[in-house]
A tleap script that builds the chain and sets N, CA, C and O, in Angstrom:
source leaprc.protein.ff14SB
mol = sequence {
  NMET ASN PRO TRP ARG TRP LEU THR THR PRO
  ASP PRO ASP PRO GLY PHE THR PRO ARG LYS
  LEU LEU LYS LEU PHE VAL ARG VAL LEU ILE
  PHE ALA LEU LEU ALA SER LEU LEU SER ALA
  VAL LEU ARG ALA ALA GLY LEU GLY LYS TYR
  LEU ASP THR TRP TRP GLY THR LEU LEU PHE
  VAL LEU VAL LEU TYR VAL PRO LEU ALA ARG
  PHE LEU THR VAL ASP THR PHE VAL PRO ARG
  ARG LEU ALA GLN ASN ARG THR ALA GLN GLN
  ARG GLY GLY ALA ARG GLY THR GLY LYS ALA
  VAL THR SER SER ALA GLU ARG ARG LYS GLU
  ARG ASN ARG TYR ALA GLY VAL ARG LYS GLY
  PRO PRO ARG GLY SER GLY GLY ARG CARG
}
set mol.1.N position { 14.375 -1.231 -15.408 }
set mol.1.CA position { 14.013 -1.379 -14.011 }
set mol.1.C position { 14.130 -2.857 -13.635 }
set mol.1.O position { 13.868 -3.749 -14.442 }
set mol.2.N position { 14.520 -3.077 -12.422 }
set mol.2.CA position { 14.636 -4.413 -11.862 }
set mol.2.C position { 13.261 -5.097 -11.867 }
set mol.2.O position { 12.292 -4.484 -11.419 }
set mol.3.N position { 13.133 -6.338 -12.353 }
set mol.3.CA position { 11.810 -6.995 -12.391 }
set mol.3.C position { 11.169 -7.128 -11.006 }
set mol.3.O position { 9.954 -6.987 -10.873 }
set mol.4.N position { 11.977 -7.398 -9.975 }
set mol.4.CA position { 11.398 -7.537 -8.635 }
set mol.4.C position { 10.870 -6.195 -8.141 }
set mol.4.O position { 9.803 -6.131 -7.530 }
set mol.5.N position { 11.611 -5.126 -8.403 }
set mol.5.CA position { 11.158 -3.797 -7.997 }
set mol.5.C position { 9.900 -3.403 -8.772 }
set mol.5.O position { 9.005 -2.759 -8.223 }
set mol.6.N position { 9.833 -3.786 -10.033 }
set mol.6.CA position { 8.647 -3.516 -10.855 }
set mol.6.C position { 7.427 -4.204 -10.264 }
set mol.6.O position { 6.330 -3.644 -10.269 }
set mol.7.N position { 7.615 -5.423 -9.752 }
set mol.7.CA position { 6.493 -6.169 -9.175 }
set mol.7.C position { 6.074 -5.668 -7.803 }
set mol.7.O position { 4.907 -5.792 -7.431 }
set mol.8.N position { 7.004 -5.104 -7.045 }
set mol.8.CA position { 6.699 -4.762 -5.654 }
set mol.8.C position { 6.422 -3.283 -5.407 }
set mol.8.O position { 6.112 -2.909 -4.276 }
set mol.9.N position { 6.522 -2.435 -6.419 }
set mol.9.CA position { 6.194 -1.025 -6.213 }
set mol.9.C position { 4.785 -0.746 -6.732 }
set mol.9.O position { 4.400 -1.245 -7.789 }
set mol.10.N position { 4.017 0.049 -5.989 }
set mol.10.CA position { 2.661 0.379 -6.438 }
set mol.10.C position { 2.687 1.195 -7.727 }
set mol.10.O position { 3.580 2.015 -7.942 }
set mol.11.N position { 1.703 0.959 -8.571 }
set mol.11.CA position { 1.583 1.689 -9.823 }
set mol.11.C position { 0.956 3.055 -9.534 }
set mol.11.O position { -0.081 3.109 -8.872 }
set mol.12.N position { 1.544 4.155 -10.002 }
set mol.12.CA position { 1.019 5.482 -9.660 }
set mol.12.C position { -0.293 5.841 -10.354 }
set mol.12.O position { -0.972 6.779 -9.937 }
set mol.13.N position { -0.656 5.116 -11.399 }
set mol.13.CA position { -1.880 5.456 -12.127 }
set mol.13.C position { -3.106 4.915 -11.392 }
set mol.13.O position { -3.100 3.771 -10.938 }
set mol.14.N position { -4.172 5.740 -11.270 }
set mol.14.CA position { -5.382 5.240 -10.617 }
set mol.14.C position { -6.145 4.283 -11.526 }
set mol.14.O position { -6.014 4.334 -12.749 }
set mol.15.N position { -6.933 3.422 -10.924 }
set mol.15.CA position { -7.745 2.482 -11.686 }
set mol.15.C position { -6.939 1.294 -12.158 }
set mol.15.O position { -5.760 1.154 -11.833 }
set mol.16.N position { -7.589 0.441 -12.927 }
set mol.16.CA position { -6.934 -0.755 -13.444 }
set mol.16.C position { -6.442 -0.484 -14.859 }
set mol.16.O position { -7.179 -0.643 -15.832 }
set mol.17.N position { -5.205 -0.079 -14.950 }
set mol.17.CA position { -4.581 0.184 -16.232 }
set mol.17.C position { -4.021 -1.127 -16.791 }
set mol.17.O position { -3.859 -2.084 -16.034 }
set mol.18.N position { -3.724 -1.198 -18.075 }
set mol.18.CA position { -3.138 -2.432 -18.630 }
set mol.18.C position { -1.833 -2.829 -17.931 }
set mol.18.O position { -1.574 -4.015 -17.728 }
set mol.19.N position { -1.027 -1.856 -17.569 }
set mol.19.CA position { 0.220 -2.160 -16.863 }
set mol.19.C position { -0.060 -2.792 -15.502 }
set mol.19.O position { 0.602 -3.754 -15.111 }
set mol.20.N position { -1.043 -2.248 -14.780 }
set mol.20.CA position { -1.381 -2.778 -13.462 }
set mol.20.C position { -1.972 -4.179 -13.571 }
set mol.20.O position { -1.685 -5.040 -12.739 }
set mol.21.N position { -2.795 -4.413 -14.590 }
set mol.21.CA position { -3.356 -5.751 -14.790 }
set mol.21.C position { -2.276 -6.764 -15.152 }
set mol.21.O position { -2.339 -7.919 -14.732 }
set mol.22.N position { -1.292 -6.336 -15.925 }
set mol.22.CA position { -0.177 -7.226 -16.250 }
set mol.22.C position { 0.609 -7.586 -14.990 }
set mol.22.O position { 0.967 -8.746 -14.786 }
set mol.23.N position { 0.875 -6.592 -14.152 }
set mol.23.CA position { 1.582 -6.867 -12.901 }
set mol.23.C position { 0.789 -7.815 -12.014 }
set mol.23.O position { 1.362 -8.720 -11.407 }
set mol.24.N position { -0.506 -7.619 -11.933 }
set mol.24.CA position { -1.353 -8.501 -11.128 }
set mol.24.C position { -1.330 -9.926 -11.674 }
set mol.24.O position { -1.253 -10.886 -10.907 }
set mol.25.N position { -1.398 -10.063 -12.994 }
set mol.25.CA position { -1.340 -11.386 -13.621 }
set mol.25.C position { -0.011 -12.085 -13.323 }
set mol.25.O position { 0.015 -13.276 -13.015 }
set mol.26.N position { 1.083 -11.340 -13.416 }
set mol.26.CA position { 2.399 -11.921 -13.138 }
set mol.26.C position { 2.505 -12.332 -11.675 }
set mol.26.O position { 3.055 -13.389 -11.366 }
set mol.27.N position { 1.981 -11.506 -10.773 }
set mol.27.CA position { 2.014 -11.857 -9.347 }
set mol.27.C position { 1.216 -13.130 -9.066 }
set mol.27.O position { 1.682 -14.008 -8.339 }
set mol.28.N position { 0.024 -13.232 -9.636 }
set mol.28.CA position { -0.801 -14.422 -9.423 }
set mol.28.C position { -0.131 -15.645 -10.032 }
set mol.28.O position { -0.183 -16.732 -9.456 }
set mol.29.N position { 0.490 -15.481 -11.175 }
set mol.29.CA position { 1.206 -16.592 -11.811 }
set mol.29.C position { 2.369 -17.067 -10.936 }
set mol.29.O position { 2.563 -18.272 -10.770 }
set mol.30.N position { 3.129 -16.150 -10.386 }
set mol.30.CA position { 4.233 -16.513 -9.485 }
set mol.30.C position { 3.690 -17.198 -8.237 }
set mol.30.O position { 4.254 -18.191 -7.777 }
set mol.31.N position { 2.595 -16.672 -7.687 }
set mol.31.CA position { 1.986 -17.261 -6.496 }
set mol.31.C position { 1.517 -18.689 -6.772 }
set mol.31.O position { 1.761 -19.584 -5.964 }
set mol.32.N position { 0.844 -18.910 -7.911 }
set mol.32.CA position { 0.368 -20.252 -8.263 }
set mol.32.C position { 1.537 -21.211 -8.496 }
set mol.32.O position { 1.486 -22.373 -8.093 }
set mol.33.N position { 2.568 -20.722 -9.137 }
set mol.33.CA position { 3.752 -21.547 -9.369 }
set mol.33.C position { 4.418 -21.932 -8.050 }
set mol.33.O position { 4.819 -23.081 -7.866 }
set mol.34.N position { 4.535 -20.981 -7.144 }
set mol.34.CA position { 5.121 -21.253 -5.837 }
set mol.34.C position { 4.267 -22.236 -5.036 }
set mol.34.O position { 4.805 -23.135 -4.390 }
set mol.35.N position { 2.942 -22.073 -5.070 }
set mol.35.CA position { 2.048 -22.986 -4.347 }
set mol.35.C position { 2.156 -24.399 -4.912 }
set mol.35.O position { 2.213 -25.365 -4.150 }
set mol.36.N position { 2.185 -24.531 -6.223 }
set mol.36.CA position { 2.303 -25.855 -6.842 }
set mol.36.C position { 3.643 -26.504 -6.518 }
set mol.36.O position { 3.708 -27.695 -6.216 }
set mol.37.N position { 4.693 -25.727 -6.580 }
set mol.37.CA position { 6.027 -26.241 -6.276 }
set mol.37.C position { 6.130 -26.688 -4.817 }
set mol.37.O position { 6.666 -27.758 -4.524 }
set mol.38.N position { 5.617 -25.867 -3.911 }
set mol.38.CA position { 5.648 -26.218 -2.493 }
set mol.38.C position { 4.792 -27.451 -2.203 }
set mol.38.O position { 5.182 -28.302 -1.404 }
set mol.39.N position { 3.646 -27.549 -2.837 }
set mol.39.CA position { 2.787 -28.723 -2.667 }
set mol.39.C position { 3.483 -29.982 -3.175 }
set mol.39.O position { 3.413 -31.032 -2.536 }
set mol.40.N position { 4.148 -29.881 -4.309 }
set mol.40.CA position { 4.873 -31.038 -4.858 }
set mol.40.C position { 6.014 -31.460 -3.935 }
set mol.40.O position { 6.251 -32.653 -3.748 }
set mol.41.N position { 6.711 -30.498 -3.364 }
set mol.41.CA position { 7.810 -30.814 -2.448 }
set mol.41.C position { 7.280 -31.485 -1.183 }
set mol.41.O position { 7.868 -32.452 -0.699 }
set mol.42.N position { 6.173 -30.975 -0.649 }
set mol.42.CA position { 5.590 -31.592 0.557 }
set mol.42.C position { 5.068 -33.002 0.274 }
set mol.42.O position { 5.199 -33.895 1.111 }
set mol.43.N position { 4.482 -33.196 -0.898 }
set mol.43.CA position { 4.015 -34.545 -1.259 }
set mol.43.C position { 5.189 -35.503 -1.449 }
set mol.43.O position { 5.099 -36.671 -1.074 }
set mol.44.N position { 6.281 -35.023 -2.023 }
set mol.44.CA position { 7.464 -35.858 -2.219 }
set mol.44.C position { 8.111 -36.219 -0.878 }
set mol.44.O position { 8.766 -37.254 -0.748 }
set mol.45.N position { 7.914 -35.341 0.121 }
set mol.45.CA position { 8.466 -35.596 1.447 }
set mol.45.C position { 7.584 -36.554 2.250 }
set mol.45.O position { 7.919 -36.899 3.383 }
set mol.46.N position { 6.445 -36.991 1.664 }
set mol.46.CA position { 5.573 -37.946 2.347 }
set mol.46.C position { 4.461 -37.311 3.148 }
set mol.46.O position { 3.832 -37.988 3.960 }
set mol.47.N position { 4.199 -36.029 2.945 }
set mol.47.CA position { 3.136 -35.350 3.699 }
set mol.47.C position { 1.844 -35.215 2.903 }
set mol.47.O position { 0.958 -34.451 3.286 }
set mol.48.N position { 1.728 -35.951 1.797 }
set mol.48.CA position { 0.546 -35.853 0.942 }
set mol.48.C position { -0.733 -36.276 1.637 }
set mol.48.O position { -1.791 -35.699 1.388 }
set mol.49.N position { -0.654 -37.287 2.517 }
set mol.49.CA position { -1.873 -37.739 3.198 }
set mol.49.C position { -2.409 -36.670 4.146 }
set mol.49.O position { -3.610 -36.628 4.413 }
set mol.50.N position { -1.522 -35.796 4.662 }
set mol.50.CA position { -1.980 -34.704 5.523 }
set mol.50.C position { -2.502 -33.527 4.706 }
set mol.50.O position { -3.417 -32.826 5.138 }
set mol.51.N position { -1.922 -33.311 3.526 }
set mol.51.CA position { -2.399 -32.226 2.657 }
set mol.51.C position { -3.791 -32.507 2.102 }
set mol.51.O position { -4.502 -31.580 1.716 }
set mol.52.N position { -4.180 -33.768 2.060 }
set mol.52.CA position { -5.487 -34.127 1.513 }
set mol.52.C position { -6.618 -33.971 2.515 }
set mol.52.O position { -7.781 -34.147 2.150 }
set mol.53.N position { -6.316 -33.647 3.765 }
set mol.53.CA position { -7.366 -33.406 4.757 }
set mol.53.C position { -7.749 -31.929 4.725 }
set mol.53.O position { -7.004 -31.104 4.197 }
set mol.54.N position { -8.903 -31.597 5.284 }
set mol.54.CA position { -9.353 -30.204 5.262 }
set mol.54.C position { -8.440 -29.328 6.118 }
set mol.54.O position { -8.156 -28.191 5.741 }
set mol.55.N position { -7.978 -29.830 7.255 }
set mol.55.CA position { -7.129 -29.019 8.119 }
set mol.55.C position { -5.712 -28.888 7.538 }
set mol.55.O position { -5.042 -27.876 7.744 }
set mol.56.N position { -5.268 -29.913 6.816 }
set mol.56.CA position { -3.960 -29.818 6.162 }
set mol.56.C position { -3.981 -28.779 5.054 }
set mol.56.O position { -3.042 -28.001 4.892 }
set mol.57.N position { -5.064 -28.781 4.298 }
set mol.57.CA position { -5.222 -27.784 3.236 }
set mol.57.C position { -5.318 -26.379 3.829 }
set mol.57.O position { -4.733 -25.431 3.305 }
set mol.58.N position { -6.063 -26.258 4.928 }
set mol.58.CA position { -6.199 -24.963 5.595 }
set mol.58.C position { -4.841 -24.451 6.083 }
set mol.58.O position { -4.503 -23.285 5.878 }
set mol.59.N position { -4.083 -25.306 6.716 }
set mol.59.CA position { -2.748 -24.901 7.181 }
set mol.59.C position { -1.845 -24.523 6.013 }
set mol.59.O position { -1.107 -23.540 6.081 }
set mol.60.N position { -1.907 -25.297 4.962 }
set mol.60.CA position { -1.087 -25.015 3.778 }
set mol.60.C position { -1.429 -23.645 3.188 }
set mol.60.O position { -0.540 -22.857 2.867 }
set mol.61.N position { -2.709 -23.379 3.051 }
set mol.61.CA position { -3.136 -22.094 2.483 }
set mol.61.C position { -2.739 -20.939 3.398 }
set mol.61.O position { -2.244 -19.917 2.924 }
set mol.62.N position { -2.950 -21.092 4.699 }
set mol.62.CA position { -2.607 -20.012 5.618 }
set mol.62.C position { -1.103 -19.749 5.668 }
set mol.62.O position { -0.663 -18.599 5.666 }
set mol.63.N position { -0.323 -20.829 5.711 }
set mol.63.CA position { 1.132 -20.665 5.767 }
set mol.63.C position { 1.656 -20.047 4.471 }
set mol.63.O position { 2.639 -19.307 4.490 }
set mol.64.N position { 1.017 -20.341 3.369 }
set mol.64.CA position { 1.475 -19.806 2.091 }
set mol.64.C position { 0.911 -18.414 1.815 }
set mol.64.O position { 1.635 -17.531 1.355 }
set mol.65.N position { -0.380 -18.214 2.096 }
set mol.65.CA position { -1.025 -16.965 1.698 }
set mol.65.C position { -0.688 -15.792 2.613 }
set mol.65.O position { -0.458 -14.684 2.130 }
set mol.66.N position { -0.656 -16.015 3.915 }
set mol.66.CA position { -0.456 -14.896 4.836 }
set mol.66.C position { 0.859 -14.158 4.568 }
set mol.66.O position { 0.848 -12.928 4.515 }
set mol.67.N position { 1.995 -14.854 4.396 }
set mol.67.CA position { 3.210 -14.094 4.092 }
set mol.67.C position { 3.188 -13.417 2.713 }
set mol.67.O position { 3.834 -12.388 2.519 }
set mol.68.N position { 2.454 -13.986 1.771 }
set mol.68.CA position { 2.450 -13.430 0.417 }
set mol.68.C position { 1.263 -12.501 0.140 }
set mol.68.O position { 1.113 -12.026 -0.985 }
set mol.69.N position { 0.428 -12.237 1.129 }
set mol.69.CA position { -0.749 -11.385 0.915 }
set mol.69.C position { -0.335 -9.973 0.513 }
set mol.69.O position { -0.954 -9.382 -0.371 }
set mol.70.N position { 0.683 -9.432 1.136 }
set mol.70.CA position { 1.136 -8.086 0.790 }
set mol.70.C position { 1.680 -8.039 -0.639 }
set mol.70.O position { 1.470 -7.066 -1.364 }
set mol.71.N position { 2.369 -9.087 -1.024 }
set mol.71.CA position { 2.910 -9.171 -2.384 }
set mol.71.C position { 1.788 -9.164 -3.421 }
set mol.71.O position { 1.921 -8.561 -4.486 }
set mol.72.N position { 0.679 -9.840 -3.101 }
set mol.72.CA position { -0.428 -9.914 -4.051 }
set mol.72.C position { -1.259 -8.631 -4.100 }
set mol.72.O position { -1.904 -8.353 -5.111 }
set mol.73.N position { -1.250 -7.849 -3.024 }
set mol.73.CA position { -2.124 -6.676 -2.962 }
set mol.73.C position { -1.354 -5.355 -2.981 }
set mol.73.O position { -1.824 -4.369 -2.413 }
set mol.74.N position { -0.201 -5.315 -3.611 }
set mol.74.CA position { 0.594 -4.078 -3.654 }
set mol.74.C position { -0.204 -2.942 -4.290 }
set mol.74.O position { -0.206 -1.830 -3.762 }
set mol.75.N position { -0.868 -3.191 -5.392 }
set mol.75.CA position { -1.601 -2.132 -6.094 }
set mol.75.C position { -3.041 -1.983 -5.642 }
set mol.75.O position { -3.690 -0.990 -5.969 }
set mol.76.N position { -3.548 -2.946 -4.901 }
set mol.76.CA position { -4.959 -2.910 -4.537 }
set mol.76.C position { -5.242 -1.895 -3.442 }
set mol.76.O position { -6.153 -1.077 -3.569 }
set mol.77.N position { -4.461 -1.946 -2.363 }
set mol.77.CA position { -4.684 -1.040 -1.241 }
set mol.77.C position { -3.482 -0.111 -1.111 }
set mol.77.O position { -2.423 -0.504 -0.622 }
set mol.78.N position { -3.670 1.125 -1.557 }
set mol.78.CA position { -2.604 2.114 -1.493 }
set mol.78.C position { -2.736 2.838 -0.158 }
set mol.78.O position { -3.837 3.266 0.189 }
set mol.79.N position { -1.649 2.991 0.605 }
set mol.79.CA position { -1.734 3.722 1.869 }
set mol.79.C position { -2.281 5.119 1.666 }
set mol.79.O position { -2.014 5.743 0.639 }
set mol.80.N position { -3.041 5.623 2.628 }
set mol.80.CA position { -3.721 6.902 2.515 }
set mol.80.C position { -2.738 8.046 2.236 }
set mol.80.O position { -3.007 8.899 1.390 }
set mol.81.N position { -1.620 8.069 2.931 }
set mol.81.CA position { -0.640 9.147 2.768 }
set mol.81.C position { -0.076 9.149 1.352 }
set mol.81.O position { 0.099 10.208 0.749 }
set mol.82.N position { 0.209 7.954 0.821 }
set mol.82.CA position { 0.743 7.854 -0.529 }
set mol.82.C position { -0.297 8.296 -1.556 }
set mol.82.O position { 0.047 8.940 -2.547 }
set mol.83.N position { -1.558 7.957 -1.327 }
set mol.83.CA position { -2.625 8.358 -2.245 }
set mol.83.C position { -2.795 9.876 -2.255 }
set mol.83.O position { -3.031 10.461 -3.312 }
set mol.84.N position { -2.680 10.519 -1.095 }
set mol.84.CA position { -2.813 11.977 -1.046 }
set mol.84.C position { -1.655 12.647 -1.770 }
set mol.84.O position { -1.849 13.648 -2.461 }
set mol.85.N position { -0.457 12.106 -1.616 }
set mol.85.CA position { 0.696 12.672 -2.317 }
set mol.85.C position { 0.532 12.550 -3.818 }
set mol.85.O position { 0.901 13.458 -4.564 }
set mol.86.N position { -0.021 11.432 -4.264 }
set mol.86.CA position { -0.217 11.231 -5.708 }
set mol.86.C position { -1.213 12.214 -6.270 }
set mol.86.O position { -0.991 12.779 -7.342 }
set mol.87.N position { -2.329 12.433 -5.552 }
set mol.87.CA position { -3.328 13.365 -6.073 }
set mol.87.C position { -2.772 14.779 -6.095 }
set mol.87.O position { -3.081 15.545 -7.008 }
set mol.88.N position { -1.958 15.143 -5.108 }
set mol.88.CA position { -1.360 16.474 -5.085 }
set mol.88.C position { -0.374 16.631 -6.241 }
set mol.88.O position { -0.297 17.698 -6.851 }
set mol.89.N position { 0.374 15.581 -6.541 }
set mol.89.CA position { 1.322 15.647 -7.648 }
set mol.89.C position { 0.600 15.730 -8.982 }
set mol.89.O position { 1.063 16.411 -9.897 }
set mol.90.N position { -0.533 15.042 -9.101 }
set mol.90.CA position { -1.265 15.055 -10.369 }
set mol.90.C position { -1.893 16.417 -10.628 }
set mol.90.O position { -2.032 16.830 -11.779 }
set mol.91.N position { -2.273 17.115 -9.562 }
set mol.91.CA position { -2.860 18.442 -9.739 }
set mol.91.C position { -1.831 19.463 -10.181 }
set mol.91.O position { -2.170 20.475 -10.794 }
set mol.92.N position { -0.584 19.195 -9.870 }
set mol.92.CA position { 0.471 20.140 -10.236 }
set mol.92.C position { 0.799 21.036 -9.070 }
set mol.92.O position { 0.076 21.070 -8.075 }
set mol.93.N position { 1.874 21.749 -9.193 }
set mol.93.CA position { 2.308 22.616 -8.111 }
set mol.93.C position { 1.643 23.967 -8.170 }
set mol.93.O position { 0.996 24.319 -9.156 }
set mol.94.N position { 1.810 24.725 -7.095 }
set mol.94.CA position { 1.271 26.079 -7.039 }
set mol.94.C position { 2.271 27.023 -7.704 }
set mol.94.O position { 3.239 27.449 -7.076 }
set mol.95.N position { 2.041 27.339 -8.940 }
set mol.95.CA position { 2.886 28.235 -9.732 }
set mol.95.C position { 4.338 27.755 -9.805 }
set mol.95.O position { 5.271 28.556 -9.756 }
set mol.96.N position { 4.513 26.431 -9.923 }
set mol.96.CA position { 5.847 25.891 -10.114 }
set mol.96.C position { 6.713 25.851 -8.865 }
set mol.96.O position { 7.916 25.612 -8.968 }
set mol.97.N position { 6.141 26.078 -7.692 }
set mol.97.CA position { 6.941 26.076 -6.468 }
set mol.97.C position { 7.109 24.688 -5.898 }
set mol.97.O position { 7.916 24.489 -4.990 }
set mol.98.N position { 6.373 23.729 -6.403 }
set mol.98.CA position { 6.483 22.371 -5.891 }
set mol.98.C position { 5.496 22.090 -4.776 }
set mol.98.O position { 5.371 20.946 -4.339 }
set mol.99.N position { 4.780 23.127 -4.298 }
set mol.99.CA position { 3.792 22.913 -3.247 }
set mol.99.C position { 2.496 22.413 -3.876 }
set mol.99.O position { 2.158 22.766 -5.006 }
set mol.100.N position { 1.791 21.600 -3.135 }
set mol.100.CA position { 0.530 21.063 -3.631 }
set mol.100.C position { -0.559 22.126 -3.517 }
set mol.100.O position { -0.597 22.881 -2.545 }
set mol.101.N position { -1.415 22.179 -4.482 }
set mol.101.CA position { -2.542 23.095 -4.447 }
set mol.101.C position { -3.601 22.465 -3.554 }
set mol.101.O position { -4.009 21.326 -3.776 }
set mol.102.N position { -4.050 23.217 -2.531 }
set mol.102.CA position { -5.047 22.675 -1.614 }
set mol.102.C position { -6.316 23.493 -1.693 }
set mol.102.O position { -6.290 24.689 -1.986 }
set mol.103.N position { -7.406 22.842 -1.432 }
set mol.103.CA position { -8.679 23.538 -1.449 }
set mol.103.C position { -8.846 24.296 -0.135 }
set mol.103.O position { -8.077 24.104 0.806 }
set mol.104.N position { -9.848 25.150 -0.083 }
set mol.104.CA position { -10.058 25.931 1.138 }
set mol.104.C position { -10.456 25.021 2.294 }
set mol.104.O position { -10.104 25.293 3.442 }
set mol.105.N position { -11.178 23.955 2.009 }
set mol.105.CA position { -11.561 23.015 3.074 }
set mol.105.C position { -10.333 22.321 3.652 }
set mol.105.O position { -10.239 22.121 4.863 }
set mol.106.N position { -9.388 21.954 2.781 }
set mol.106.CA position { -8.161 21.315 3.268 }
set mol.106.C position { -7.326 22.289 4.083 }
set mol.106.O position { -6.753 21.910 5.104 }
set mol.107.N position { -7.249 23.550 3.639 }
set mol.107.CA position { -6.496 24.550 4.392 }
set mol.107.C position { -7.146 24.813 5.751 }
set mol.107.O position { -6.454 24.940 6.761 }
set mol.108.N position { -8.483 24.894 5.771 }
set mol.108.CA position { -9.201 25.116 7.031 }
set mol.108.C position { -8.991 23.936 7.978 }
set mol.108.O position { -8.812 24.125 9.181 }
set mol.109.N position { -9.012 22.735 7.437 }
set mol.109.CA position { -8.781 21.549 8.259 }
set mol.109.C position { -7.384 21.582 8.868 }
set mol.109.O position { -7.212 21.258 10.043 }
set mol.110.N position { -6.397 21.968 8.085 }
set mol.110.CA position { -5.029 22.044 8.590 }
set mol.110.C position { -4.880 23.179 9.616 }
set mol.110.O position { -4.160 23.037 10.603 }
set mol.111.N position { -5.561 24.296 9.377 }
set mol.111.CA position { -5.492 25.431 10.295 }
set mol.111.C position { -6.124 25.075 11.642 }
set mol.111.O position { -5.621 25.471 12.694 }
set mol.112.N position { -7.231 24.324 11.606 }
set mol.112.CA position { -7.932 23.961 12.835 }
set mol.112.C position { -7.422 22.660 13.447 }
set mol.112.O position { -8.018 22.133 14.386 }
set mol.113.N position { -6.338 22.155 12.920 }
set mol.113.CA position { -5.808 20.875 13.394 }
set mol.113.C position { -5.440 20.924 14.873 }
set mol.113.O position { -5.664 19.958 15.603 }
set mol.114.N position { -4.890 22.018 15.305 }
set mol.114.CA position { -4.458 22.136 16.692 }
set mol.114.C position { -5.392 23.043 17.503 }
set mol.114.O position { -4.985 23.594 18.526 }
set mol.115.N position { -6.620 23.195 17.056 }
set mol.115.CA position { -7.577 24.008 17.800 }
set mol.115.C position { -7.849 23.333 19.137 }
set mol.115.O position { -8.047 22.120 19.202 }
set mol.116.N position { -7.857 24.121 20.191 }
set mol.116.CA position { -8.102 23.577 21.517 }
set mol.116.C position { -6.837 23.201 22.257 }
set mol.116.O position { -6.887 22.854 23.437 }
set mol.117.N position { -5.693 23.266 21.571 }
set mol.117.CA position { -4.425 22.976 22.233 }
set mol.117.C position { -4.011 24.235 22.988 }
set mol.117.O position { -4.065 25.337 22.442 }
set mol.118.N position { -3.597 24.069 24.243 }
set mol.118.CA position { -3.200 25.234 25.034 }
set mol.118.C position { -1.995 25.907 24.411 }
set mol.118.O position { -1.020 25.270 24.012 }
set mol.119.N position { -2.105 27.190 24.347 }
set mol.119.CA position { -1.028 27.967 23.761 }
set mol.119.C position { -0.290 28.710 24.858 }
set mol.119.O position { -0.809 28.900 25.958 }
set mol.120.N position { 0.894 29.116 24.554 }
set mol.120.CA position { 1.691 29.870 25.520 }
set mol.120.C position { 1.190 31.294 25.645 }
set mol.120.O position { 0.254 31.695 24.952 }
set mol.121.N position { 1.822 32.070 26.542 }
set mol.121.CA position { 1.404 33.469 26.715 }
set mol.121.C position { 1.740 34.283 25.479 }
set mol.121.O position { 2.596 33.884 24.690 }
set mol.122.N position { 1.080 35.418 25.300 }
set mol.122.CA position { 1.360 36.276 24.149 }
set mol.122.C position { 2.816 36.728 24.161 }
set mol.122.O position { 3.404 36.951 25.220 }
set mol.123.N position { 3.369 36.854 22.999 }
set mol.123.CA position { 4.771 37.256 22.878 }
set mol.123.C position { 4.837 38.665 22.324 }
set mol.123.O position { 3.902 39.157 21.692 }
set mol.124.N position { 5.933 39.278 22.571 }
set mol.124.CA position { 6.131 40.618 22.015 }
set mol.124.C position { 5.577 41.688 22.930 }
set mol.124.O position { 6.004 41.803 24.079 }
set mol.125.N position { 4.631 42.473 22.441 }
set mol.125.CA position { 4.135 43.636 23.205 }
set mol.125.C position { 2.928 43.265 24.070 }
set mol.125.O position { 2.041 44.097 24.262 }
set mol.126.N position { 2.874 42.071 24.580 }
set mol.126.CA position { 1.729 41.644 25.370 }
set mol.126.C position { 1.880 41.934 26.842 }
set mol.126.O position { 0.995 41.585 27.623 }
set mol.127.N position { 2.991 42.576 27.263 }
set mol.127.CA position { 3.224 42.815 28.685 }
set mol.127.C position { 2.606 44.130 29.169 }
set mol.127.O position { 1.815 44.747 28.456 }
set mol.128.N position { 2.967 44.553 30.377 }
set mol.128.CA position { 2.462 45.815 30.945 }
set mol.128.C position { 3.064 47.018 30.238 }
set mol.128.O position { 4.186 46.973 29.734 }
set mol.129.N position { 2.296 48.083 30.215 }
set mol.129.CA position { 2.797 49.296 29.573 }
set mol.129.C position { 2.894 50.391 30.562 }
set mol.129.O position { 3.298 51.501 30.216 }
savepdb mol mol.pdb
quit
């Protein structure tokens, strides 16, 4: 697998597995290396006196962290839809059909999803006789 793809795809296993901790360590190491390199470049460019102020440090952290926040939290916050798909896959399919096994509460929730939505007129034998 491509190392970049390995770092940027969420780990399917729940909890903090050794693989997930290794990925987190590598991400933090890359982030620290990038921050140090960028700081050294800015200091070499003569901006060190501004980086030493509180507002310079704040700007540096915000400019560096905000774009990389998603990169650092790939495994931490899994989107709800992706998490539901994972739990359905872990439970297995319904008799090998590939459909997720749902509880009665989930089926009832899905059935009542459109409750209260206006429906069309009855079809078929609903007319005059």
